[in-house]
N, C-alpha and C positions, 0 to 999 in steps of 0.2 A: 126405668131407663138406666142403662149403665153409663157411668161417667168414666171416660178414659183416664187412666192413671198416668203418672209421670213415667213409670217403667214401660207401660204399653206404648206411650208416645215415643219413647226412646228406641225401643226395639223396632217399631214401625219405621222410624227414621233411618235405621241401619240398612233397610232395603233388602232384607233376607226373607226367605220363606218362613212361615210360622206354622209348624205342624202341630195338630191338636188331636185329642182323643183321650179315652181312659187309659190306653196303652199304645205302644208302637211296636210292631213286630220285630224290626231290626234297626237300631240306630245307625249302623254303618251304612245302610242303604238309603237313608233320608236324602233328598235332593239338597245339594249345597251350591251356592253361588259365590262369586267374589265378594269379599268383605273388606271394604276399604279401611276401616278403622284397625282391624286385626292384621290385615296383610295376607291372609290366606283365603279360604272359602268356608262358608258356614251356613247354619240354619238355626232358628230358635225352636224350641219345643215347649208347648204350653199344655201340659196334661191337666185334665179336669180336677184332679186331686191336689194340684199345687196351690190353687186358690190365691195367688198373689203373695204367698208366704215365702216361696222359693222360686228360683229361676233355673233354667236349663238351656244349654245350647250344645251343638255339635260343631266342631271346627276341624279343618283339614290343613295340614302343612304340606306344600308341594314337595316333590322329590328334590333333595339337595337344598331346600329352602329354609326359611325361618319366618316366624311371625314378627310383627312389630313389637317393640318393647311397650309394656303397659303397667299401670298401677291403678289401684282403686280402693275405695273405703268400704267395700263389702267383702265378706269372706267368700272364698271360692275353693272348692275341692275339684281336682282333675283326675279323671280315670282314662287310661289309654286303651282305646278300642282296637287299634291296629297300628303296627309299625313300631319304630324305635327312634330314639334321639337323645337330646340333652337339653338342659335348661341352665340359664344364668339368672341369679337373683342378687339384688343389691338394694340398699336403702337409699332414700332420697338424700342427696348431698354427699354421697360417698361413691367412690369408684372401686371399692373393694367388693369383688364378686365371689359368690359361692356357686359352684357348679355341681351338677349331678347328672347321671344318665338314667333314662327310663326306657321301658319297652312295653309291649302289649301285656296288659294285666296290672301295670303299675298304678298305684293310687297315691296321691300326694296333695298337700294343701300349700298354696302360696301364702307367705306371711302377709298380714294385713298391710296394705298400702306400700308394699315393697315393689320396686321395679322388677319385672321378670320378662324373660324372652325364651321362647321355645324354638329349638332347631330340629329339623328332620335329619336323622342319621343315615338315611338311605338315599342314594342318588337315583333309584329306580322306582320306588313305591311311595305313595303318599302316606303320611301318618295322620291318624284320625283319633280325636279324643273328645270326651264330653267335659263340660264345665258346669258345675252345680254350686249354687250358693244363695245368699240372701240379698242379691241385687235388687229384687222388686221392693223389698221393705226399705232398704237404705235409700234408693232413688225416690221412692214415694214420700219418705219422711223429710228429706232435704229438698225435694223437688227442684234440684239444681244439679244436672249432670256435670256441668263444668267443675263444680266444687268436688263432686264424688271422684272425678278422674284426675283432678289437678292439685289436690292438696299435697303439700310438701312435708307434712308431719311424719316423723319417723317413729314407729312403734318399737322402740328399743327393748321394751319389756318382752316383746314377742320374738324378735329376730335380732341376733347379734352377729350375723355373718359368720357363725362358727362353721368350721370345716365339716363337723359331724352333724350339722343340723338336719340333713336329709338322710340320716341313717336310722334304722330301727332302734328304738330306745326302751323306755321303761314299761314293764308289764306289771299290772296291779290288780288287786281283788277289790270289788265293790261290795261291801257288806249289805248296803241298802237294797240293791237289785239282785245281789247274789250271782254275779257274773264277772268274767275276766275282762279287763280293759287293756288295750295297747295305747300307751301315751307316746305317740310318735308323729312325725311329719311326713313319713314316707313308708309305704308298704311295697316291697319290691314286686310281688306278684299275688294279687288277691286270689287267683285261681288255685294257688298252692299254699296259702297261708294257713297256719294252725288255727283250729276252732275248738271250742270246749263244749262238753255235754250240757244241754239245757232242756231236759225232758218236760219241764213245766210248760213249754211252748208247743209241745207235740212229740209224738212218738219218733224216736231216732234223731231229734233235733240237736244240732250243735251250733253254737253262736259265740262270737267274740266281738266286742265293740272297739272301734278305733277312735281315739281322741286325737284330732289332727290340728296342727298349726296353732295350738294354744287358743282355739276359738270355741264358738258355741255351735258350729255346724259339725256334725259327726258322721261316722259311717259304722255300720256293723255288717259282718259277714256271717251269713246263715247257711247251714248245710243240712240236708236231710236226704234219706235214702230214696231210691226209686221204689214205686209201689207203696208209698206212704204220703201222708199230707199233714199240714200244720192245722192247729186248732183255729177256728174263726175268731177274729178279734177286731176291735176298732181303736182308732186313736185320732189325733188332730190332723190338720191339713199339712201339706208340704213334702211328705216323704216320697221319694222316687226309688223304686225297686228295680234294679238292673239284674238280669239273669246272666251269669257268667259261665254256667254249665247246666246241662240238662234240658228237659222238655216237659211241658205240662200246661197247666192253665190256672188262672186265678178267678174265683167267684167274688163278685162285688154286689152288695145290696144295701139300700138305705135303711136307717134304723126303724122307720115306720113299717117296714115289712116284717119286723120281729126277728126272733132268734131262729124260727123255723119258717122261712118264707114260702116254701112249696106247700107245706101242710096247711098254712094259714091262707092259701089262695092268692099269694103274691108272686107266683112263679115268673110273671111278666116283668117284675122289678129286678130280677137277678140278671146281672151282666156277666158274661163269660169271656175272659180275655185269654186267648191262647198265647203261650210263650215258648221261646227257645233261646239259645245263646244269642245275646245282643238285644233281647227284648227289654222294654221298660213298661212299668205299670205304676199308677199313682192313685191310691184309694182316696176318695173325697173324705173330708172331715166327718167323723161319726159313722161312716159306712162300715159295716162288717165286711171283712174280706178273708179269703181262705186260699192258701197256695197248695196246689196239688201236683205231685211229681209222678208223671206217667211214662217217662222215657226209659231208655235202657241203661242209663247211668245215673248216679246220685245227682241231685240238683244242688246248685250253689247260687246264692243270691247276695248281691251287694246292695244294702239299703243306705241311701243318702238322706239325711234329715237333720232337724233340730234335735237337741236332747243330750247335751253334754252332762256327764256325771261329775265333772270337775268344778264347773262354775254354775251358780244358780241363775236360772232364767225363769222368773216366777210364772209367767203365763204358760210356758211350756210345762213346767212342773205341775201346775194346777190341772192341766189337761190329762196328765197321766197319774194323777193323785191316787186313784184306785188301782191303777196298774194293768198292763196287758198280760200279766201273769196270774190275775185273780179272776175267778168265775163271776159272771154277771149276777149269779145268785147271791154272791157275797159282796156285791157293790162294785165289782171290777168290770172289765170290758172284754172278757174272754168267754167263749162258749166251750164248755167241756164236751168231749166226744159223746158222752152219754146223753147230752142235752141237745145235740145238733139235729137238724132235719134229716130223717132217714133217707130222703131222696138224694142227698149229697153223697152219701156213701155208695148208694147203688149206681149213680152216674159215674163215680170214680172207678168202680170195679169194671164198668163197661168200657171206659176209656183205656184202662190198663190192658184189658183183654185185646183191644184193637192192636196194641203194640207188642203183645205176647209177654207182658210184664206181670209177674206174680204180685198179688195184693198182700201186703204184710201189715194189716191193720186188724188186730184181734177183735176189736169192738164191732166190726162190721157184721159178724154173724149174729150178734145180739140185735143190732139195729134192723136187720132184714126180717126179723120175726115180729116186729112191732105192728 
């Protein structure tokens, strides 16, 4: 029997719809109703793979309007799905405000427990954004929403009301994971941001991680060509994957179905989640998942998750100890192309053919002869 958590009680008390599933076809299209606390309209999203580790909502700011000021003790990353506007940010006990402008495609993190308010810059169209963070864990740990939303502690080590706080900042190389990191609080446009080659994750893969708001919740931007797909892998719960460009689908299957679910007689355990721009998917903990780009343009994905490379979070680090870049044959959590189920490549070729897209996966010829 499931025991309702503090976070679940809190979102139920907000009176908003709660949309659930392995994925959602388009976040902009989810139904939104008036949200008294925020001042706009909104809905909560509880994807199966979030598992109480992370939280997600979609909010709307009316034309020419603004949301209510708020602050909270959980980390939160915002991504603009539609529209443009501005934000004010200030610390408890201070009237010195830092302001910045945002638009569709912008990604930013609000400083921990800093007051912030969002304004719609259009008088004709609503602005829509998603909010992602660790609210479930923080609310469940304290089980006191009043404290979470009404603490006056100022985290001066994270936010000093600098004018350049919301401008792109330091780019750094991570020797441990062998990838590039952006240490910044604001990414102007995820759709056009620079990404770096990372072939270990798949043919044509490019990826750059964003360390946001000096926190432990992060994002990474992944890009891969159409007619190609990533290697299957698994990790812990809580990651939310937003498609910002392209068309395709994601395959999900539980670990008990093995590395070759079709060949082992577990085809019924494989879940296929189609996606396009604005779609989200969240793989459950330990489930293999594989992202397939079958559209007419390259795919780009924004992943929101735990996993900072700057600060140690032991339970997160332990989950990825063997790494999503290491084959399951060597103790990792990644299935190399030569070890994947042949049916996966065949289905991919069929889906590409439907869209008139050329398959650019050299290993598929070998797989089809097995």
